[in-house]
Structure formats: C-alpha cells, structure tokens
NULUMGU-293010 format. One record per atom (N, C-alpha, C): z, y, x. Coordinates in steps of 0.02 Angstrom, whole numbers, padded with zeros to 5 digits, always signed. Layout:
N
ZYX
...
***
This chain:
83
+04559+00090+06972
+04570+00161+06966
+04597+00190+07033
+04643+00153+07064
+04673+00177+07126
+04621+00179+07182
+04577+00129+07184
+04526+00127+07236
+04478+00186+07227
+04462+00202+07166
+04417+00259+07153
+04450+00324+07175
+04515+00332+07160
+04550+00393+07181
+04553+00398+07257
+04567+00342+07290
+04569+00343+07363
+04501+00357+07393
+04448+00331+07363
+04380+00345+07386
+04362+00418+07378
+04379+00447+07321
+04366+00518+07310
+04406+00561+07358
+04468+00543+07369
+04509+00581+07416
+04481+00576+07487
+04460+00516+07507
+04431+00507+07573
+04368+00548+07582
+04325+00550+07531
+04264+00589+07534
+04281+00664+07538
+04332+00685+07500
+04353+00754+07502
+04376+00774+07572
+04417+00732+07603
+04442+00746+07670
+04385+00748+07720
+04339+00701+07716
+04282+00699+07762
+04239+00761+07757
+04221+00780+07696
+04179+00840+07687
+04216+00904+07706
+04281+00906+07692
+04321+00964+07712
+04322+00971+07788
+04331+00916+07823
+04333+00918+07896
+04266+00940+07924
+04211+00914+07898
+04144+00933+07922
+04132+01007+07907
+04151+01030+07848
+04140+01100+07829
+04179+01147+07876
+04242+01132+07888
+04282+01176+07931
+04260+01172+08004
+04237+01114+08026
+04215+01107+08096
+04152+01147+08108
+04109+01151+08059
+04046+01188+08067
+04057+01263+08058
+04098+01282+08010
+04106+01352+07992
+04148+01392+08043
+04201+01363+08069
+04248+01400+08110
+04231+01397+08184
+04247+01451+08218
+04237+01452+08291
+04292+01413+08326
+04351+01411+08297
+04407+01374+08326
+04432+01324+08274
+04398+01267+08267
+04415+01221+08213
+04484+01188+08222
+04506+01176+08283
+04570+01142+08293
+04628+01188+08276
+04622+01253+08292
+04673+01301+08274
+04678+01307+08198
+04620+01311+08166
+04619+01316+08093
+04647+01253+08060
+04631+01195+08088
+04657+01132+08061
+04733+01129+08069
+04758+01152+08125
+04830+01152+08136
+04865+01199+08087
+04836+01257+08074
+04865+01304+08026
+04863+01274+07956
+04809+01241+07939
+04804+01208+07873
+04856+01152+07867
+04866+01116+07921
+04917+01063+07922
+04986+01092+07910
+05002+01147+07943
+05067+01179+07933
+05075+01205+07862
+05023+01237+07835
+05027+01262+07766
+05036+01204+07717
+05003+01149+07729
+05010+01091+07685
+05080+01063+07686
+05109+01057+07746
+05177+01030+07751
+05229+01078+07721
+05219+01143+07732
+05264+01192+07702
+05258+01191+07626
+05198+01187+07600
+05188+01183+07528
+05220+01121+07499
+05213+01065+07533
+05244+01003+07511
+05320+01010+07510
+05348+01042+07561
+05420+01054+07564
+05443+01099+07507
+05405+01151+07492
+05423+01197+07437
+05420+01161+07370
+05368+01121+07360
+05362+01083+07297
+05421+01035+07290
+05440+01004+07346
+05496+00958+07344
+05561+00995+07330
+05570+01055+07358
+05631+01093+07345
+05635+01118+07273
+05578+01135+07244
+05577+01162+07176
+05569+01108+07122
+05574+01045+07142
+05563+00991+07093
+05617+00990+07039
+05676+01013+07054
+05729+01015+07003
+05711+01065+06947
+05677+01118+06964
+05660+01169+06914
+05594+01154+06878
+05547+01124+06914
+05481+01112+06884
+05474+01043+06855
+05520+00998+06871
+05518+00928+06850
+05454+00892+06873
+05427+00914+06928
+05370+00881+06960
+05397+00847+07022
+05402+00781+07019
+05432+00743+07074
+05377+00708+07113
+05373+00723+07177
+05327+00688+07223
+05371+00650+07271
+05366+00584+07271
+05409+00546+07317
+05389+00559+07390
+05439+00567+07432
+05427+00579+07502
+05416+00512+07536
+05354+00499+07554
+05335+00437+07588
+05285+00455+07642
+05269+00405+07682
+05220+00417+07736
+05153+00439+07706
+05133+00408+07650
+05069+00426+07619
+05068+00498+07595
+05121+00519+07560
+05122+00587+07533
+05126+00639+07589
+05162+00625+07642
+05166+00672+07698
+05098+00677+07733
+05065+00620+07743
+04999+00621+07774
+04947+00657+07732
+04950+00647+07666
+04903+00681+07621
+04915+00756+07623
+04978+00777+07623
+04992+00848+07625
+04976+00879+07693
+04984+00839+07746
+04969+00865+07813
+04894+00871+07824
+04857+00819+07810
+04785+00820+07822
+04745+00855+07767
+04771+00856+07707
+04737+00889+07652
+04754+00961+07644
+04810+00982+07674
+04831+01052+07667
+04855+01066+07597
+04846+01127+07576
+04867+01147+07509
+04828+01110+07455
+04762+01099+07462
+04727+01058+07412
+04754+00986+07408
+04777+00959+07464
+04806+00892+07464
+04871+00891+07424
+04912+00942+07431
+04974+00947+07392
+04958+00957+07318
+04907+00997+07304
+04886+01005+07234
+04863+00939+07205
+04828+00899+07244
+04807+00833+07221
+04867+00788+07207
+04917+00790+07250
+04978+00751+07238
+05014+00773+07175
+05017+00838+07165
+05050+00865+07104
+05012+00843+07042
+04945+00847+07044
+04906+00826+06986
+04913+00751+06974
+04917+00712+07027
+04926+00640+07018
+04995+00623+06990
+05045+00662+07008
+05112+00648+06981
+05119+00672+06908
+05082+00723+06890
+05085+00748+06821
+05048+00700+06774
+04993+00674+06797
+04954+00628+06756
+04990+00563+06754
***
C-alpha cells in the first residue's frame, strides 16, 4: 500500500512539474512561490492541529512533500493522516 501511495505521489509531482514548466513563462519563480505557499500551509496546519485534531508529524519527509507539492502536497498529507 505504501509503495503504491509513493508511486502515485511521485507521478503527481512529475506531471505537476512538467505542466508548470510548459505553461508558465517563469517556471522557477512560480515553483518558488508554490514552495513558499506549501511551507506556509504546512505551518498553519501544524499550528491549528490543537483545534482540528489533525496531526502531521514534522519530519524531513513531510517538509519535503509540503515544499515540493505545495498546497496539494499538504492536502495529501492531511488526507493521509485522516485516513
């Protein structure tokens, strides 16, 4: 099950990167902004965990997923913690 989830996440990241690289005129600026939004969203979810009871452990994996995945990456982490 874990290998399947990692494979799906990897495919998601790959296709997202290709899509943004083709669509945007400044892909690195857009990727940096997405990285910042992902980290800020992860921080907000972590701060509000006492109220929402959604706990995402802060580890290298979760920080990398939120950084490279952006807001959809944080949503994926939240869904994985709820399930």
